[in-house]
DRENDO-1510 file (C-alpha; in Angstrom, 1 decimal, always signed):
<recs>
REC; n; res; u; v; w
REC; 1; MET; +118.2; +87.4; +81.1 .
REC; 2; SER; +114.5; +87.9; +82.0 .
REC; 3; PHE; +113.2; +90.5; +84.4 .
REC; 4; ARG; +112.3; +87.9; +87.0 .
REC; 5; LEU; +115.6; +86.0; +86.6 .
REC; 6; ARG; +117.7; +89.1; +86.9 .
REC; 7; ASN; +116.1; +90.1; +90.2 .
REC; 8; LEU; +116.3; +86.5; +91.6 .
REC; 9; ALA; +120.0; +86.4; +90.6 .
REC; 10; GLY; +120.7; +89.6; +92.5 .
REC; 11; LEU; +118.9; +88.3; +95.6 .
REC; 12; ALA; +120.7; +85.0; +95.3 .
REC; 13; GLY; +124.1; +86.7; +95.1 .
REC; 14; ALA; +123.3; +88.7; +98.2 .
REC; 15; CYS; +122.2; +85.6; +100.1 .
REC; 16; LEU; +125.4; +83.8; +99.1 .
REC; 17; LEU; +127.5; +86.6; +100.5 .
REC; 18; ALA; +125.4; +86.6; +103.7 .
REC; 19; ALA; +126.0; +82.8; +104.1 .
REC; 20; PHE; +129.7; +82.8; +103.7 .
REC; 21; SER; +131.2; +86.2; +104.6 .
REC; 22; PHE; +130.8; +86.2; +108.3 .
REC; 23; ALA; +131.3; +84.1; +111.5 .
REC; 24; PRO; +128.3; +83.5; +113.7 .
REC; 25; ALA; +127.1; +86.8; +115.4 .
REC; 26; GLN; +128.6; +87.5; +118.8 .
REC; 27; ALA; +127.9; +90.3; +121.3 .
REC; 28; GLN; +128.2; +93.4; +119.1 .
REC; 29; GLU; +129.7; +96.8; +120.1 .
REC; 30; LYS; +128.0; +100.0; +119.2 .
REC; 31; PHE; +128.9; +101.9; +116.1 .
REC; 32; THR; +131.7; +104.4; +116.6 .
REC; 33; SER; +131.5; +105.6; +113.0 .
REC; 34; LEU; +129.1; +104.9; +110.1 .
REC; 35; THR; +129.7; +104.5; +106.4 .
REC; 36; VAL; +126.5; +104.8; +104.4 .
REC; 37; GLY; +125.8; +103.7; +100.9 .
REC; 38; ALA; +123.1; +105.1; +98.5 .
REC; 39; ASP; +122.1; +105.4; +94.9 .
REC; 40; PRO; +123.3; +108.9; +93.8 .
REC; 41; HIS; +120.7; +109.2; +91.1 .
REC; 42; PHE; +117.4; +109.0; +93.0 .
REC; 43; ARG; +115.9; +112.5; +93.6 .
REC; 44; PRO; +115.1; +113.7; +96.2 .
REC; 45; ILE; +116.5; +110.9; +98.4 .
REC; 46; SER; +120.1; +111.2; +97.2 .
REC; 47; PHE; +121.5; +112.8; +94.1 .
REC; 48; VAL; +124.5; +114.8; +92.9 .
REC; 49; ASP; +124.0; +118.6; +92.8 .
REC; 50; GLU; +125.6; +121.1; +90.4 .
REC; 51; SER; +128.7; +121.4; +92.6 .
REC; 52; GLY; +129.3; +117.6; +92.5 .
REC; 53; LEU; +128.1; +116.9; +96.1 .
REC; 54; ILE; +125.6; +114.2; +97.0 .
REC; 55; VAL; +122.6; +115.9; +98.6 .
REC; 56; GLY; +119.0; +115.0; +99.4 .
REC; 57; PHE; +116.7; +113.7; +102.1 .
REC; 58; ASP; +118.8; +110.7; +102.9 .
REC; 59; VAL; +122.1; +112.7; +103.1 .
REC; 60; ASP; +120.5; +115.1; +105.6 .
REC; 61; PHE; +118.9; +112.1; +107.5 .
REC; 62; ALA; +122.2; +110.2; +107.7 .
REC; 63; ASN; +124.1; +113.3; +109.0 .
REC; 64; ALA; +121.4; +114.0; +111.6 .
REC; 65; LEU; +121.5; +110.4; +112.6 .
REC; 66; GLY; +125.2; +110.7; +113.1 .
REC; 67; LYS; +124.7; +113.7; +115.3 .
REC; 68; HIS; +122.2; +111.9; +117.5 .
REC; 69; LEU; +124.6; +108.9; +117.7 .
REC; 70; ASP; +127.5; +111.3; +118.3 .
REC; 71; ILE; +129.6; +109.6; +115.7 .
REC; 72; PRO; +131.1; +110.6; +112.3 .
REC; 73; VAL; +129.2; +109.7; +109.1 .
REC; 74; LYS; +130.7; +109.0; +105.6 .
REC; 75; TYR; +128.2; +109.0; +102.7 .
REC; 76; GLU; +129.1; +107.1; +99.5 .
REC; 77; GLY; +127.2; +106.8; +96.2 .
REC; 78; MET; +127.1; +103.4; +94.5 .
REC; 79; ALA; +125.1; +101.2; +92.1 .
REC; 80; TRP; +121.8; +100.3; +93.7 .
REC; 81; ASP; +121.7; +96.7; +92.4 .
REC; 82; GLY; +125.0; +96.0; +94.2 .
REC; 83; ILE; +124.3; +97.8; +97.4 .
REC; 84; ILE; +123.3; +94.8; +99.6 .
REC; 85; PRO; +126.3; +92.8; +98.6 .
REC; 86; ALA; +128.4; +95.9; +99.5 .
REC; 87; LEU; +126.8; +95.9; +102.9 .
REC; 88; GLN; +127.5; +92.2; +103.4 .
REC; 89; ALA; +131.1; +92.6; +102.3 .
REC; 90; LYS; +131.6; +95.4; +104.9 .
REC; 91; LYS; +132.3; +98.0; +102.3 .
REC; 92; ILE; +129.6; +100.1; +104.0 .
REC; 93; ASP; +127.9; +99.9; +107.4 .
REC; 94; ALA; +124.4; +100.8; +106.5 .
REC; 95; ILE; +121.8; +101.6; +103.8 .
REC; 96; THR; +119.9; +104.4; +105.4 .
REC; 97; ASN; +116.9; +104.4; +103.1 .
REC; 98; MET; +115.6; +101.1; +101.8 .
REC; 99; VAL; +112.1; +99.7; +101.3 .
REC; 100; ILE; +111.5; +96.9; +103.8 .
REC; 101; THR; +110.5; +93.6; +102.2 .
REC; 102; GLU; +110.2; +90.0; +103.4 .
REC; 103; GLU; +112.9; +89.0; +100.9 .
REC; 104; ARG; +115.3; +91.6; +102.1 .
REC; 105; GLN; +114.6; +90.8; +105.8 .
REC; 106; GLN; +116.0; +87.3; +105.2 .
REC; 107; ILE; +119.5; +88.7; +104.6 .
REC; 108; VAL; +119.6; +92.0; +106.4 .
REC; 109; ASN; +118.2; +93.6; +109.6 .
REC; 110; PHE; +116.0; +96.6; +109.3 .
REC; 111; SER; +115.5; +99.5; +111.7 .
REC; 112; ASP; +112.2; +100.9; +112.7 .
REC; 113; PRO; +110.5; +102.7; +109.7 .
REC; 114; ILE; +111.6; +106.2; +108.8 .
REC; 115; MET; +109.5; +106.7; +105.7 .
REC; 116; GLN; +106.3; +105.5; +104.1 .
REC; 117; GLN; +105.3; +105.7; +100.4 .
REC; 118; THR; +103.3; +104.0; +97.7 .
REC; 119; ILE; +104.0; +102.9; +94.1 .
REC; 120; VAL; +102.8; +105.3; +91.4 .
REC; 121; ALA; +102.8; +105.8; +87.6 .
REC; 122; VAL; +104.3; +108.8; +86.0 .
REC; 123; VAL; +103.3; +109.9; +82.5 .
REC; 124; LYS; +104.0; +112.8; +80.2 .
REC; 125; THR; +101.7; +115.8; +80.7 .
REC; 126; GLY; +99.1; +115.8; +77.9 .
REC; 127; ALA; +99.5; +112.1; +77.3 .
REC; 128; GLU; +96.4; +110.4; +75.9 .
REC; 129; LYS; +96.1; +108.2; +79.0 .
REC; 130; GLN; +96.4; +110.3; +82.3 .
REC; 131; ALA; +94.8; +107.8; +84.7 .
REC; 132; VAL; +96.8; +104.6; +84.6 .
REC; 133; THR; +96.0; +101.3; +86.5 .
REC; 134; LEU; +98.1; +98.2; +87.0 .
REC; 135; ASP; +96.0; +96.4; +84.4 .
REC; 136; ASP; +96.7; +99.2; +81.9 .
REC; 137; LEU; +100.4; +98.5; +82.0 .
REC; 138; LYS; +99.9; +95.3; +80.1 .
REC; 139; SER; +99.4; +97.4; +76.9 .
REC; 140; LEU; +101.7; +100.3; +77.7 .
REC; 141; ARG; +105.5; +100.7; +77.3 .
REC; 142; THR; +106.5; +100.7; +80.9 .
REC; 143; GLY; +109.9; +101.5; +82.5 .
REC; 144; VAL; +111.1; +100.7; +86.0 .
REC; 145; MET; +114.4; +100.8; +87.9 .
REC; 146; VAL; +115.8; +97.4; +88.9 .
REC; 147; SER; +115.9; +96.2; +92.5 .
REC; 148; THR; +113.2; +98.6; +93.8 .
REC; 149; ALA; +109.8; +98.2; +95.4 .
REC; 150; ALA; +108.3; +99.3; +92.1 .
REC; 151; ALA; +110.1; +96.6; +90.2 .
REC; 152; THR; +108.9; +94.0; +92.7 .
REC; 153; LEU; +105.3; +95.1; +92.2 .
REC; 154; LEU; +105.6; +94.7; +88.4 .
REC; 155; GLU; +107.4; +91.4; +88.7 .
REC; 156; LYS; +104.3; +90.0; +90.4 .
REC; 157; ALA; +101.8; +91.7; +87.9 .
REC; 158; GLU; +100.7; +89.1; +85.4 .
REC; 159; GLY; +101.1; +90.2; +81.8 .
REC; 160; VAL; +103.3; +93.2; +82.5 .
REC; 161; GLU; +106.7; +93.2; +80.8 .
REC; 162; PRO; +108.6; +96.4; +81.7 .
REC; 163; VAL; +111.8; +97.7; +80.4 .
REC; 164; THR; +114.3; +97.7; +83.3 .
REC; 165; TYR; +116.9; +100.4; +84.0 .
REC; 166; ASN; +119.9; +100.6; +86.3 .
REC; 167; THR; +118.9; +104.2; +87.3 .
REC; 168; VAL; +115.5; +105.9; +87.4 .
REC; 169; VAL; +117.0; +108.9; +85.6 .
REC; 170; ASP; +117.4; +106.8; +82.4 .
REC; 171; ALA; +113.8; +105.7; +82.6 .
REC; 172; TYR; +112.6; +109.3; +82.9 .
REC; 173; ASN; +114.8; +110.3; +79.9 .
REC; 174; ASP; +113.2; +107.6; +77.8 .
REC; 175; LEU; +109.8; +108.7; +78.9 .
REC; 176; MET; +110.5; +112.2; +77.8 .
REC; 177; LEU; +111.9; +111.0; +74.4 .
REC; 178; GLY; +108.7; +109.0; +73.7 .
REC; 179; ARG; +110.3; +105.6; +74.1 .
REC; 180; LEU; +108.1; +104.8; +77.1 .
REC; 181; ASP; +104.4; +105.5; +77.9 .
REC; 182; VAL; +104.9; +105.3; +81.7 .
REC; 183; VAL; +107.5; +105.0; +84.4 .
REC; 184; VAL; +106.6; +103.1; +87.6 .
REC; 185; VAL; +108.3; +104.4; +90.7 .
REC; 186; GLU; +108.1; +105.1; +94.4 .
REC; 187; SER; +105.8; +108.0; +95.2 .
REC; 188; VAL; +108.4; +110.2; +96.9 .
REC; 189; ASN; +110.6; +110.2; +93.9 .
REC; 190; GLY; +107.8; +110.5; +91.4 .
REC; 191; SER; +106.2; +113.5; +93.2 .
REC; 192; PHE; +109.5; +115.3; +93.4 .
REC; 193; ILE; +110.5; +114.7; +89.8 .
REC; 194; ALA; +107.1; +115.8; +88.4 .
REC; 195; ALA; +107.0; +118.9; +90.6 .
REC; 196; HIS; +110.6; +120.1; +90.2 .
REC; 197; GLN; +112.9; +118.4; +87.6 .
REC; 198; PHE; +110.3; +118.0; +84.9 .
REC; 199; LYS; +107.7; +120.6; +86.1 .
REC; 200; ASP; +104.8; +120.9; +83.6 .
REC; 201; LYS; +106.3; +118.1; +81.5 .
REC; 202; LEU; +105.5; +115.0; +83.6 .
REC; 203; HIS; +102.3; +114.1; +85.5 .
REC; 204; ILE; +102.1; +111.8; +88.5 .
REC; 205; VAL; +98.9; +109.6; +88.4 .
REC; 206; GLU; +97.0; +110.5; +91.6 .
REC; 207; LYS; +95.8; +107.0; +92.4 .
REC; 208; PRO; +98.6; +104.6; +93.4 .
REC; 209; LEU; +99.0; +101.4; +91.4 .
REC; 210; SER; +98.6; +99.4; +94.6 .
REC; 211; ASP; +97.0; +100.0; +98.0 .
REC; 212; ASP; +100.0; +98.6; +99.7 .
REC; 213; VAL; +102.0; +101.2; +101.7 .
REC; 214; LYS; +105.7; +100.6; +101.6 .
REC; 215; LEU; +107.8; +101.3; +104.7 .
REC; 216; ASN; +111.5; +102.3; +104.4 .
REC; 217; GLY; +114.1; +101.7; +107.1 .
REC; 218; ILE; +117.8; +101.4; +107.6 .
REC; 219; ALA; +119.4; +98.2; +106.5 .
REC; 220; LEU; +122.2; +96.7; +108.6 .
REC; 221; ARG; +124.1; +93.4; +108.6 .
REC; 222; LYS; +122.4; +90.6; +110.5 .
REC; 223; ASP; +125.2; +90.4; +113.1 .
REC; 224; GLU; +124.9; +94.1; +114.0 .
REC; 225; THR; +122.4; +93.5; +116.9 .
REC; 226; GLU; +123.8; +96.2; +119.2 .
REC; 227; GLY; +124.1; +98.6; +116.4 .
REC; 228; LEU; +120.4; +98.0; +115.5 .
REC; 229; ARG; +119.4; +98.9; +119.0 .
REC; 230; GLN; +121.6; +102.0; +119.0 .
REC; 231; ILE; +120.1; +103.2; +115.7 .
REC; 232; ASN; +116.5; +102.5; +116.7 .
REC; 233; GLU; +117.0; +104.7; +119.8 .
REC; 234; ALA; +118.4; +107.5; +117.6 .
REC; 235; ILE; +115.4; +107.2; +115.2 .
REC; 236; ALA; +113.0; +107.5; +118.2 .
REC; 237; ALA; +114.8; +110.6; +119.4 .
REC; 238; MET; +114.7; +112.1; +115.9 .
REC; 239; LYS; +110.9; +111.5; +115.8 .
REC; 240; ALA; +110.5; +112.9; +119.3 .
REC; 241; ASP; +112.5; +116.1; +118.8 .
REC; 242; GLY; +111.1; +116.9; +115.3 .
REC; 243; SER; +114.3; +116.6; +113.4 .
REC; 244; LEU; +113.1; +113.8; +111.1 .
REC; 245; GLU; +109.9; +115.8; +110.3 .
REC; 246; ALA; +112.0; +118.9; +109.6 .
REC; 247; ILE; +114.1; +117.0; +107.0 .
REC; 248; ALA; +110.9; +115.7; +105.3 .
REC; 249; VAL; +109.4; +119.2; +105.1 .
REC; 250; LYS; +112.6; +120.5; +103.6 .
REC; 251; TRP; +112.7; +118.0; +100.8 .
REC; 252; PHE; +109.1; +116.9; +100.3 .
REC; 253; GLY; +107.2; +120.0; +101.4 .
REC; 254; ASN; +105.3; +118.2; +104.1 .
REC; 255; ALA; +105.8; +115.4; +106.7 .
REC; 256; SER; +103.2; +113.0; +105.4 .
REC; 257; SER; +105.9; +110.5; +104.4 .
REC; 258; ILE; +107.0; +110.1; +108.0 .
REC; 259; PRO; +105.4; +107.2; +109.8 .
REC; 260; GLN; +104.2; +107.8; +113.4 .
</recs>
């Protein structure tokens, strides 16, 4: 299946679930608990540490959100390409860190933004080509994780035919092994990986591949109208009291990724 067809198929499947799984929305009650789903292989957003626990920015954010809502939070790792269907099937209540796109807004509701980032290229340190543009990708072996904002950008880029991966970890491994020339990824992940996990081995290209700034929010089912209002109030409180900024500083070293 082609890159384009694979992504369209995933979106179609999510739309089908959205159309048939639920009765028309009625007046919704507030969340009394929250089960959150996330990709457990996307540093520093969410990943498994040496002790086997899922940690990261999103885990800390979800727990802080629960405290502001005064409700318990359960955090679960799952395959990213099946996460919206899991939300629609009520296996989880929320995806607490997802790039907001027009396509996704057709099938889920998004909270107010909690993060902003761009799409960047990551190459090996010392690679012949250190400054990579979107046009350069036509002649480079490019890797990207499926169902991400980075994948959407490449899908729309004429002449670019990337190798797709279910996890970004696999893409980085192939880059290190010389099977790829570049990995295209969201800037928060790329910056963390280049600075920590593969320090002095990988280099993040300074200029983003696109001027478009991506906003991340919390994805909820369309019928969770009261829950959306409840969560937006909690996000506003976290921005006001500095707790969201503190989590960003802990994981990213600064708060530039937090939209005002």
